[in-house]
GUPA-722417 format. One record per residue (C-alpha): x, y, z. Coordinates in steps of 0.001 Angstrom, whole numbers, plus 524288, in hexadecimal, padded with zeros to 5 digits. Layout:
N
XYZ/...
//
This chain:
805
4C9A0876FE88852/4CAF986839886F8/4D142867EA89448/4C58086E1E89AC9/4BC26865548934A/4C3608596B89893/4C2D285EEC8A64D/4B4398619B8A531/4B1C78541789F54/4B98884DC88AA4B/4B162853F58B50D/4A4A28515F8ADC4/4A7C1843118AB82/4AE6E840A38B8A1/4A1D383CBC8BF9D/49EED833038B4B2/4AC7782CE48B59E/4AB8A8294C8C3F9/4A87181BAD8C905/49A30817CB8C7B6/492BE80D358CEE5/485A0807078CC6C/47DD07FA8C8CB31/478FB7F2238BFDC/46B257ECCE8C105/461397E5008B950/4589A7EECF8B21B/44C4B7E7198B553/44E437E2028C329/457A07ECC58C7DB/45FC17E1DB8CDF6/46E827E3D08CE0B/476F47DC1C8C467/483E47D6CC8C95F/4902F7D57E8C0F3/48B697DD898B56B/496B97DF458ABF9/49A457EDA78A983/4A3987EF8F89DFC/4AA947FC0889A03/4AA67800FB88BE2/4A7F47F3EF884FF/4B3CB7EDBE88B97/4B41B7E1D98944C/4B8E57EA3D89F89/4AFB97EEE98AA18/4A9A57EA828B6C5/49DD47E3288BC23/493667E6728C607/494A77E05B8D36C/48BA37D64E8D9AE/481897E0FE8DC6D/481FE7E6518CE8C/489C87F25D8D2A0/4950A7F8498CAEC/49F47802F98CC21/4A5928085B8BFBC/4B005812978BD00/4B0E78161F8AE88/4B1BA821518A4EA/4A4D38281F8A1C5/4A51E82375893A5/4A6F5815168974D/49C3580C5889225/497E38021989C2C/491F97F54E89781/4898C7EE648A1B5/487637DFFA89E80/481A27D48F8A5EF/47D007C73E8A16A/46E5D7C75089F2E/46DAA7D62C89DA6/46ED77DFAE89254/47BB67E70C891F0/47B827F5798952F/485977FFCB89154/4869380C528995E/4905D8176789848/49761819888A523/49374827DF8A546/48514823C18A524/4863D818A48AF03/47BBB818F18B98F/47C19812808C6F5/47287807F98C248/4744C800678B5A6/468C27F87D8B09E/46AA47EC4D8A840/45F777E66F8A08C/45DCB7D78B8A146/45E277CFF489487/452AD7C7A089098/45B237BB6688EA8/45EF97B262899CC/46B307AA6B89C90/465FF79DA189743/4621E7A3BA88A4C/470327A69188608/4746679F45879E2/480117964887BDA/4892E7959587024/48F437886E86CCE/49DE57865986DCD/4A7F07881587881/4A27A79100882F4/4AD0A79AB08878C/4A63779BC2894C8/4A92478D6F897CD/4B7DD78FD989883/4B58979A178A300/4ABD1791B28AA78/4B513786168AA40/4BFDC78EB18AF84/4B718793DD8BA52/4B2BC7860B8BDCF/4C0B3780E08BDA8/4C59378BF88C672/4B98278B768CF30/4C089785F38DB0D/4CC3378F1C8D992/4C35A79B0F8D89F/4BA2F7974D8E3B4/4BD427A1168EEB2/4B750798668F932/4BFF478D188F53C/4CCA6794C48F45C/4CBE17A0658FD93/4CC5D7A25390C38/4C53C7AEBE90FAC/4BDA57B6C09197A/4B32F7C009914FF/4A8117C853919CB/49C027CA0A91189/490117D2B4911C3/483567CD1790C59/476577D35990945/46A0A7CBDD9058D/45CCE7D1949026B/44FB77CDDF8FC8A/4479C7D7AE8F501/43B767D8A08ECB3/43CD87DC0C8DE57/431557E19D8D6E1/42FFC7E04D8C82A/438C97EAA28C1D5/42DF47EF678B8CA/425167F1838C487/42FE27F8CB8CBBF/43233801CA8C025/423C1805378BF82/42395808218CE23/42FAB810C58CD35/42A01817EF8C171/41D3681A458C892/41544812218BEEB/410DD808F68C9D2/40B8F810178D5BB/403F3805228DC3F/40659806CF8EADA/4087F7F8698EE18/411F37F6598E2B9/419CF802978E5B5/41A047FF148F429/41F4F7F1778F116/429E37F7768E86B/42DF0801218F2FB/42E6F7F6538FD18/437997EDD78F4F5/43FB77F98B8F0F0/441E47FDDA8FEF9/445537F100905BD/449307E2C990427/441457D72F908D8/44D1D7D1B390FEC/45AFE7D670912AE/466857CF9E918DE/474B17D39991AF1/47FF17CBD7920A0/48E897CC8D922E1/496077BFBF922BD/4A42F7BC4392586/4A9487B05A91E39/4B5B77A88E92077/4B95479EC7915EA/4C466794F6915CE/4C5E678E07908D9/4C0E778541903D4/4B449783C690B8E/4B4D57896791956/4AC077952991B5C/4A73379C549275F/49CF57A72392630/498DE7AFDC9316A/48D777B9399301D/492047C57293736/485DF7CD7A934D2/478317CB9B92F6C/46CDC7D4DB92D5D/460087CEFF928B9/4536F7D66692668/449387D0CF92F82/451A57C5EA93542/45C857C31293ED1/45C9A7B44A93D96/46AC97B04F93ACD/466807A4CC9325A/462457AE3C927A1/46F9D7B4AE9282B/476B87A7C4926CF/46E1B7A2C491BCC/470647AEFB913B3/47F0F7ACD991488/47CED7A04090CCB/476597A6DE90133/4824C7AC1C8FA28/48A807A2208F2BE/4986F7A69E8F55C/49FA27A0298EA1F/49B5879B988DCAD/4A57E790CA8DB80/49DFA785558E153/499DA77A708D7F6/48BE977C8D8DC68/48479784B58E62C/477687849B8ED14/46C7578E278E9D4/45F6D78C788F0CC/463A577EC98F4F8/4667877AD28E6D6/473F1777968E190/4785877F088D561/483A377BDC8CC3B/48E377864C8CB37/4918A789FF8BD13/49FE7789888C102/49F1377B6A8C5AF/4A648770DF8BDE3/4A02A76D378B0B4/4968A7787C8B1CE/4977E77ACD8A30A/48F4976E7E8A125/48468774B18A93A/485547832A8A638/4868C78BEE89A57/490B6796DA89B93/491887A32E8932C/49B5A7AE6D893D4/4932E7BACB89487/49DBD7C5108965B/4ABF97C769899C5/4B1497D25B8A25C/4BF887D63689FF0/4C6877D9E58AC79/4D4567DF0E8AE44/4DAF07D1C08AFCB/4D06A7C7E58AC8A/4C28A7C6448A779/4B55C7C2618ACDB/4ACDD7B8FC8A522/49E337BA5B8A749/498297ACFF8A4BB/489C47AA048A4A5/4857479C338A83B/478CA794888A8BF/47505786068A8A5/474C577E5389C25/4673B77BD68965B/45F6B770C989C84/468BE7701B8A822/46418768488B3D4/46BB476DC28BF59/46B1A779528C8A4/471ED783578C033/476557916E8C18E/476B579C7D8B7AC/47D937A9898B79E/48A7B7B07A8B517/498727AD3A8B8D8/4A30C7B7AD8B88B/4AFE47B0498B720/4BD857B62A8B7D8/4C6A57B2B08AC8B/4D2F37B1808B4EC/4CF6A7A5D58BD54/4C12D7A3418B9BC/4BC9B7A8038C6F0/4AEEF7AD238C93A/4ADB97BBD58CA07/49EF17BCAF8CAAC/493257B3C08CA4B/484D27B6278C74B/47D4D7A96E8C806/470FF7A29F8CC76/468F7796488CA46/465487946F8BBF7/45760791508BFFF/44F13798048CA2C/44E83792538D7E2/441117934F8DE17/43DAE79CCF8D32C/448AE7A5D08D7A9/454827AB5D8D092/461487AA608D814/46DC67B1A08D4C8/47B267B0268DB0B/485277BAEE8D885/493777BAF28DCAC/49E377C4F68DAAF/4AC777C10F8DC89/4B86E7C9908DF3F/4C67B7C6108DBDB/4CF1A7C5B98E7F7/4DD937C8E28E8D3/4E0DC7BA5B8E803/4D9827B9238DB1D/4CD9F7B1F28E092/4C01B7B6D08DCCF/4B7E47B7E08E937/4A91C7BA238EA3F/4A6CB7C7258F0F6/498BB7CA288ECED/48DF17BFF08ED25/47F967C1828E9EF/473827B8D98E987/466DD7BD4C8E314/459CF7B6308E2FD/44E117BAB38DB41/442977B32E8E0EC/438C97AF038D6AC/42D5D7AE528E001/427007BB008E45C/426BD7B8D78F2FE/423467C69C8F78D/416EA7CE9D8F5F5/418047DD458F816/40B817E4DE8F5CB/4072B7DA698EC06/4143B7DB9B8E4DD/41C2F7CF038E3AD/42A517D2FA8E12C/435437C9CB8DD78/43E197C6778E8E4/44CCF7C7DB8E7B3/4576C7C3748F129/465387C8C38F063/470E17C5BE8F8D7/47E897CB6D8F73C/48B017C8868FEA6/496E47D18B8FE23/4A45C7CDDB90329/4A8927D95090BC7/4B5457D40E91199/4BE757C9D790C4C/4CAFF7C35D91100/4D0EA7B7AF90A00/4DBB47B5C191423/4D3117B47892033/4D6727B07F92DF8/4CE207A535932B4/4D1337A74D94108/4C4D77A4C9948D5/4BD5679FDE93CDE/4B7217928093E91/4B33078B8D931FC/4A861781E993508/49B3377D5C93026/495D578AE593300/4942679159925C7/48DA079D9192B16/48EA57A2C4938EB/4858A7ADF493CB1/48AF97B6669479D/482547B88695379/481727C74695143/4809A7C6D79425F/4732C7CD47941FC/476B67D7C694BED/480D97DF7494420/47F757EE6094450/47EE87F7E1938D9/48D997FA979391B/4903B7EC2493681/487CE7EC6B92A4E/48D857F9479257F/49AEE7F2E592595/496C77E78591CE8/48C077EC6E913E3/4905F7EE99905D9/486E37FA0390458/47FDE8022490E6C/472C67FD0C912E2/467C68028B90A84/45AB88084990E6F/454447FC5D90833/45C307F323910C0/459C77FB2291D13/44B227FACB91A9D/44B9A7EC2B91804/451DA7E96C9252C/448637F27092C43/43BFA7ED70925D6/43F237DEDA9257C/444107DF0E93386/437307E549937B5/42EFF7DB8C92FED/436DE7D0109351F/4351E7D4BD94309/426717D6A894177/4248B7C95393B13/42E417C2BB94447/435337BCB993891/441E97BAD79400A/43B147B31694A8A/4340B7AAC394069/440F57A7E0939AD/447357A3CC94676/43B8079B2C9492B/43C9D794A793BCF/44B2D7924293DCD/4488378C4294B24/43D75783E7945AE/446F477DA993C1E/44EB07795F9481E/4425E7748B94EE4/441417804295811/4371B78AE995A84/43D687974596037/4360379F0C96A83/43E477AA6B96F75/448DE7A438977FA/44506795FA9761F/4430E78C1596B3B/43848781E496B1F/43CE8774B0965FE/43279770AD95C2D/435B87624195CF8/432CC7626F96B91/425447685B969E0/41F1475DEC96140/424DC7513495C4E/420F274362958F1/426AF735B0958B5/420FA727FE95945/42552725FE9676C/4205B7327D96DE3/415A0735AE96440/412F474437964AB/41CA374B4696D69/419D5758DC972C2/423307613597A6F/42B7676D6A97AB7/439CC77086978C1/43F6577DD597C5B/44D45782A0979E1/4539078FEA97B91/45872796DE96F56/4625A7A16496BE8/459457AC3797036/45B8F7A7BF97E33/469887A29497E01/472DF7A18697278/47C7C7986B97930/4735078ECA97FCD/466B57876C97D14/45E3678189987D3/4525977945984F7/4494776E6B988E2/43D85766C298456/432A875DAC9887F/4293475517980F3/41E5D74B29982AD/41B7B73F7B979D1/40D0F73C2C978FA/40FA472E10974FA/419FA72A3997F0B/41417733AA9892D/421587381998E2C/4276D7456D990FC/434EF748CE98BA4/43DAE7545B98ED4/44B747597398D7D/4545A7654498D57/4614E76A3E9882E/46B92774B798A79/473BF7790597EC9/47FAC781EB97F9A/484287883A972CD/4926C789EB9761D/4988878D86968EB/48F15791CF95E44/498327914995287/49C9F7837D955D1/48EDD77F6E959F4/494FF77AA3966A7/48A56776DC97053/488797703197D6E/47B3D769DC97F9A/475B6762F498B83/4692175B5C98972/45FAC75363991B9/452DD74D1098DDE/4493274285991DD/4430473E5998525/44217732EB97BBE/44BFA72E0D971D4/44AB972556965EA/44F9971778967BB/45B817163095EF8/45A6C7241995A18/4661E72B8D954AE/467D673A0995717/4720B7430695134/4720674F32959DD/477D27584494F81/46DDB75531944DF/465D47617494341/4570B7615C944C9/44F9F7672C93952/44126769A7937C8/44327767E892920/448B775A12929D3/43F8A74EAB9278A/448D5745AE92F09/442E374A7D93BD8/4360674386938C1/43C087363E93C1A/43A967390B94AA6/42BC9737DE94950/42CF47290394816/435A67261D953CF/42EE771C7695CD0/43A4B715AE963C9/43D3771ED396F37/4426C71DB497D09/4431C726E5988B8/44FA172E8B98946/456727373399343/4625273E9798E55/46C86747AB9943B/4779374BF198B60/48153756619878E/4863275A1997A0F/492197628F9772F/49642765D896961/4979276EAE95D93/49EAA7702E950B5/4ABB876935951BC/4AFE476DE794446/4A91C77255937E4/49C4376B12936A1/49F6C760C6940E8/496FC761FD94D23/49B117595A95893/493CF756BF96554/497D774F9C9718E/48C5A748DA97852/48AAE74344985FE/47DA473DFB98AFF/476FB7354A994F1/46A1372EB999153/45F91726409972E/4573271E3E98DC9/44ABB716C2990BC/443F970D8D98725/4355A70FB89874A/431437036397FE6/433E26F4D9981C9/441E96F56297D0C/44C426EEB89855E/45AD16ED2998323/460F46E09098840/46F996E08E986A3/476406D36F98978/46CDF6D086994AE/472126DC6499C0E/466806E0D19A45F/46C966EE499A605/469766F187997EA/45B2A6EDD69995B/4583A6F95A9A238/4504A704B799D35/452DF7105D99D84/46188710A199B3A/46C0571B3E99AD1/476AF71E35990EB/48223727A7990FF/4879972CA898408/492C97352097F68/496BA7381597186/49735741849664C/48E50745E995B51/4928074D5594F4F/48CFA7538B94324/495857561693763/48EEA75CED92C16/499B175D3992200/49B7776ABD91BF5/48EA176F6D92180/48D2477E1E92279/4850B7843C92D3B/48055791BF930E7/483AF7958A93EEE/4792479E8394448/477D97A3B195201/471A179811958DF/46FAD78F9D94CD3/47742787BD942BE/47139785FD9352F/4768F77BA592BEF/4788277F0F91D93/47A03770A791A2C/484EC768F8913C8/486F37604C907DF/48F6B7573B90FF9/48B8F74CBA919FB/486F474FF5927A1/48B4C7460C931E2/4850A7443A93F38/48ABE73AA094907/488F17361395704/4931F72E1795E73/48EE572A7596C44/49496721D3976D5/48BD371BC198136/4925D718E098E46/48DD770E389977D/48EDF710B29A608/48E5771F9D9A63C/484867221F9B124/47A3C717F89AD15/47D327172E99E7B/47B1B7096D99983/480E6707E798BD8/48E2E708CC9858D/48E1D70BB9976E9/4928C713D596B46/4887F71A3E96256/48B7071FC9954C4/482127275294BF9/485A472D6993EEE/47D387349E934FC/481C573A6D927FF/479177438291FF9/47B70749509128D/473C87505790809/476C7751618F971/4711D75AA98EF6A/46F257546D8E20C/46E5475EAC8D782/4614475F038D043/45C3E753678D823/45B27755F18E6A9/461EC752258F343/46700745CD8F9BE/46682743F990888/46E8D7394B90F0D/46FD0734D991D1D/477FF7297792223/4776D724CC9304B/47FAF71BB39387E/47D10717659468C/483DB70D6E94F48/4846070A2095DA5/48EEF701DA963FA/48ABF6FB52970A1/47F376F3F297628/474426FDA797860/465536FD8A97851/45D827002596C08/45B3C70EA396E7A/469EF7114496DB4/46A9E70A7496089/464D470FAA953D9/4575F7100794DB2/4554B7129F93F3A/44C7D71E4C93C60/4400C71866936AF/43409720DB9341D/42A0F717AE92DC3/41E95718D1936E5/41272719E892E7B/4104F725FF9260B/41ACC72F0F92B56/4234E73AB592794/42F76737C991F7C/43C2073A7E926BE/4498D73C93920F3/454DC733E19255C/44C0C7290A92A71/4479B71B9E925C7/43A0571ECE920D6/4352F710D391E72/43AF970B7E92B27/432D070AA193776/436A47124C943B4/4405370ABB94C3E/4400B6FF47942BC/44EE96FD6D94213/459886FE9D94C97/468426FC7F94BF6/474F96FE839533F/47C117012994667/4749A7089393BF4/4771670F7D92F0B/46D28715C492616/46C7171EC991A4F/461C472826915D2/461E972E0690815/4588A737C1901E0/4580E73D878F435/44FAB749C68F4CE/44C0974EB18E741/4496E75CDB8E42E/43B90761E28E531/432B1760208D98F/42E5476D858D520/41FAF76EE48D345/4166577A1B8D0D8/40EC5776908DD16/4142977DF08E8D8/4109D773CB8F331/415047681A8EAF4/423F7767058EACD/42717758648EAAC/434C97540D8EE36/43908745D38ED60/442E873F148F632/44821731518F47B/44C5A72AEF9013E/453A071E9D904D6/4590B71983911A6/460C970DAA9160F/464F47088D9234C/46CCE6FDA092961/46DD16F9DF937A8/472EB6EF8A940E3/46F026EBEB94EAA/4772E6E3A2957F6/471B66DD2C96430/4635D6DE7F96071/460966D3E196A63/4627F6DDC397571/4567E6E5AF97167/449176E1C6976A2/43B786E79C97604/43C656EE45968A5/43D536E91C95AC0/4458C6EEF694FF2/44CAB6EB7F94367/45AA66ED4193EF9/45FAC6F10C93184/46AD16E77E92ED5/465586E4D392129/463C96F32391D97/457906FB7291CE5/453BD703159109B/448F670C6390C97/4463671671901F0/43B7F720108FEE6/436E072C7A8F886/43262739198FEAF/42A76743CC8F7F1/42A90750E08FEFE/4227775D228FCC6/416BC756F98F63D/4101C761A58FDFD/418A376D55901A4/412E3777E390A5C/41C647825A90ED2/427C577B2E9153F/420B776E2391759/420D4763A890CEE/418AC7573390D29/41B7C74B269052E/41BE973C6190525/4266E731F8906E0/427297233C905AC/4321E719C790941/4345870B36907BF/43D51701FF90F54/443B16F6C69080F/44E6F6ECB690976/450726E30F914BA/4469C6E9C991DAF/43B5E6EA0F913FC/42EC16E6D991B35/429506DB4991391/41C226D9F991A53/416266E6619149C/41C756EDB990983/415C16FA4790D98/41CF26F9B791AB1/4299A6FC6791371/42491709B090F15/423587165A9169B/41A75721639121D/41D1872EB1917F6/419CA73D0D917E4/4250674589912F0/4257A7520991AE4/42F6A75C7391768/431587692C91EBC/4397E773DC918A0/43A4B77F1990F0B/43EE8776AD90391/
//
């Protein structure tokens, strides 16, 4: 009889004994909870949920499961009664309310070990690997849980409220998927290629590339950037003086243990701090899991970074699941008069991994992300191969609806237009209009009207043809020019350009051809005050590209004719040949740009810089040859510019620029160098210029100068349009001029004694959208102080700032 009872019991209980899967969620928000500790029968043995809060358990029906997670009440469920969704109730207390007991903190020993072994455990520092990853990002609306419960129970039947709930339940606001292949060669060489991208409503590759920068791959850096702010890693050296650490739980594994340590900043801390949980392995103090985020809200938003590591065969713990979550504090969307909270979630899963890769055909360079030409054209079979789960009805509807809305509102076209505007272009089908050729101003031409037209990628991907014309209302002269650009090798940015123009050029001006134009930079305002111009005909060719890494090299060959339009004459050693005007010159040389450790995004037809903490060097080395056709002068010309930016924690940012210029040979004034002075009445402040110096006041044949700016963080106010930001500025210059006796018809000074000025700039006294208005004042001092009128040593200027910050 007992035998048959056992048989019957076996078949009755068999379904309960099988493997069960499910998900753990917050009982209020219904959001999944990653890394929830699941213990068996009051032991330390068990498992944890994955990065999406999912679990899979195989246990006896009588096993008691204890679900525990920091900040939530524990819950005990018998395996036989386990459902596919487990709800945990949040505790009322918060992290910073935990009482810290005096005495030796056992968590510090573990943290010190993790900090000491940080470099040895860092997979990027110690591993060569190739991997493929699948990423999914989406934005959704979240209604108040109490309101949702009433709707689901039928208590609330208001049509608009129910309609808003159904809308948010059936689709996302935004959805993006991508597949990326990454090659990494330790310690710091990385090459990412986006193989496929699928974006609801968009096809612009810039969006694809920017999303690849969201996920922080490793948690072993001393600090990391979040929303353009630098945060201190709790595993950085001496972190115990900044953070409080508490052991919350310990998980006993077969061969080792996992310590769950909570951390948060010490009271009254004054630094950008994190808070969260660290899961640290007892064997080598390596990270197994991380749940973290800024201790304080950023722009009223909560940010959470989650990482899950897997132990490889060689003993290294490697991140294979990465997630970023942002709960926006501002209600930006209105749906039928309902203002839901907005949530962003992005998850990356490693789908293929090889830590003994072949690097054949892989070129490590400044290109951090390369988007393939056909990335947004992948078919459904491609996505089926890489998706972790099958595409849901909610995701299908999101793509269909958002694509339709984007097409109707022409959002893609508007985005392309905005991107082109930042480069000074207006796209119209197959051509771009150069904004700077339509309307411009300087003291020599006055208002200048014209038109510049260039082909874009919609016509030809491998070639750009363009031309322009313009008319200055003050000098009453027409100008024109054209260019032909061949894009020979996209990934190396190798180009061949032929250019001709009949225009004007600044006397003594310096131009670095590889310095990028930006609508956001205030340095471009200095051109408004140029008044020392001459007529200029130019025919030249440029050939160049990336020589290695971040080093871009160009070879230049040109023939020019210059014609002074004022009373200037150059008399060299009574040689009447040099008195003639116009005159020709023939030049050959090189230009280069080296942005040390700069990372860029390579898009089809565009390169976007992600910046660098290291110096950026621009240089021009040119040789002028006498006797080639009618060229008149023999000389060497050298120009060097070094730029660097520094972030200063809790203070702001420092900008530095140093310049050097020298010419060897006897040449007229326009081939020498003019200092950039912008003091011409009440004007607009311009970065990297002498603000209290008059235009064309100083010339030299050997010149050095330095510009330095300390830009403080914005002062937070309760007034939306009032966001003052202070900048302290100082500049110094020195110059020398030989053979000044050869110059006639113009007057100028030299800077052998050294020129100095300092000032203060206040931006965003009035901030409307992306335009900020402010005020700036500068004073010159030292040997070139103007003694006649003290007020003449001051410059008062409008501070105009264009940008989203």
